N, C-alpha and C positions, 0 to 999 in steps of 0.2 A: 603887742597885743592888738593895737589899733591896726597895724599892717595886716595881721592875720584876719581880723574882722573884715577889713576892706577886701581882701582876697576872697574871703568866703562870700561876701555880698556879690562880687563880680562873678564868682563861680555859679551862684544861684541864678543870677540874671541870664548868664550865658546858657546855663542848663535849660532854663525855661524857654528861651528863644529857640534853642536847638530842638527841644522836644516838640515844639509847635511844627517845625519843618518836618521832623521825622513822622509825626502823626499824619501830616498831609501826604507824605510819600506812601504811607501804609494805606490810606483811604483811597487815593487816586494816583497811583504811580505814573500813569500815562500823562498826567497833567503837571508833573514836577520834573524839573531838570535833574537828571542823575548827576551831572557834573557839579551842580550847585550843592547838592546834598553831600557829595564826597568832599567838596571844598570846605563846607561848614564842619564836617566831621574832623577833617585834618586840623582846622583852626582850633576847634574845641579841644582836640586831643593834645595839641601843643601847649595850650594854656593850662590844661589839667596837669600835664607833666611838669611844667614850670612851677606850678604851685604845690607840687608834691601830693596832689589828690589822686592817689594810686588807684582806688576802685574806679573812678571816672576814667582814668587813663587806660586801664585794662579793657574796659568795655568799649571805649571809643577806638582803641587800636584794633580790636577784633571787628568792630563795625566797619571801620575803614577797609579792612581786608575783604570782608564779605561784600560790601557794596562795590568795591573795585572789581572783584571777580564777577559779580552780577552784571556790571556794566560791560565787561569784555564778552560775556557769554550771550548778550542780547538785550539785557536790561529789563527782562520780564521776571518779576519775583514769583517763585513757586511757593507752595504751601509751607515748606520747611523754612524758607527765607523769611516769609511773613511772620511765622511763629517766633523765629529768633529775633527779628527786629521788634516784634511786639514785647518779647521778654526784656529786651534792652530798654524799651520805653518804660516798662514797669520798674525796672531796677534803677534807672536814672531818676525816675520820680521819687522812689524811696530814698535814694541817696540825697536828693535835693531836700526832702523833708527832714532827714537827719541833720543835714547841714544847717537848715533854718532853726532847728531846735538846739543847735550847739553840740550835737553828739558826733562821735566818730564812727565811720562805717568800717566794717571789717572786710578783709579780702575774701572771707568765706562766702560773702553774699553773692559773689559773681561766679562761683564754681559751676552751679547748674547752668547759668547763662553761657559760660565758655563751652560746656559740653554741647549745648544746643547749637552754638556757632559752628562747632566742628562738623556736626551733621549737616548743617545748612551749606557749609563750604564744599563738602563732598558732593552734595546734591547739585550745587551750582556747577562744579567741575564736570560732573556727569552730564548735565544738561548741555554744556558747551561741547563736550565730546560727541554727544548724540547729534547735535546740529552739524558739526564738522563732518561726521561720518555720513550723514544723510546727503549733504552737499556733494561729497566725494562720489557717492554711489550714483547720484543724478548726473554728474559730469561724465562718469565712465559708461553708464548705461542709460542714455536718454530714452524716454518713453515716447513712442510715436502717438500722435493724437488719433490716427485712424489707420486701419489695415489697408494698404494700397491695393491688395489683391482681392479684397472683398467688395462687391458692389454696394452692399448695404452696411459696410463697416464691420461685418461679422465674418470670422473665418469659416463658420459652418455653412454647409450647402443649404440652399433654400429647399423647402419641402413643398412640392406641388400638390394641391388638393386632388384626391382621386388616384394618385399614382403612389404605389407602395414604395417604401424605402428599401432598396435592393443593393446588396453587395455586388458590384460589377465583376468581381473576381471569383465569385462562387459559381461552380458548375451546375449545381442542382437547384438554385433558387432564383434564377433569372427568368422573368416572364417572357423573354424573347422566344425561347423554344416553344412555349405554349402558343404564342401568336403564330409561329411558322406552321406548327402542326394544324392549328385551326384553319389557317389559310389553305393548306394543302388539302384538307378534308373537303372544304367548300369547293375548291377547284375540281377535285375528282368527282364530286357529286354532280357538278354542273355539266361535265362533259360525258358522263356515263350514259350509254344508250338505254332507252326505256325498254323494259322487258315486257 
């Protein structure tokens, strides 16, 4: 009985310290070392499994898997990951309160959390896949900063004020014929003898 009480006390202390780290990670993930959070999760999981604290062990096992996938995918927690970690914080706090009051926690407490973890893990895997696909596309099809054939960086032709946009291949819409006809009329009028 004394040994069980001592294990419970250590579990409560460890849980409290771990929750503090997890809350820091949730509030400012960029300021917390992902490797340290994963290491703390692994250490707490091992301790919980050794002391037969199954609900703690289940939560920590899934947390470790989620955080590891998150680290591999880039380390930026999305909304689903934050929700799952937040649920884990709530559940660990409830388990700690039950432990302090001498009550036993049931495995049913973590079912909703495990479902949320499954969604978050899929989201993290999709995030990693999207990053890898984007990198592959950029490597295969590099985007040029500027069109080398355009003077102003635009492939479209410049529009000169006062000059209508004309299709150079259209036979009936080029102003060149009008210019030639007008020039011929002027020349004829200039050389015609006065009557």
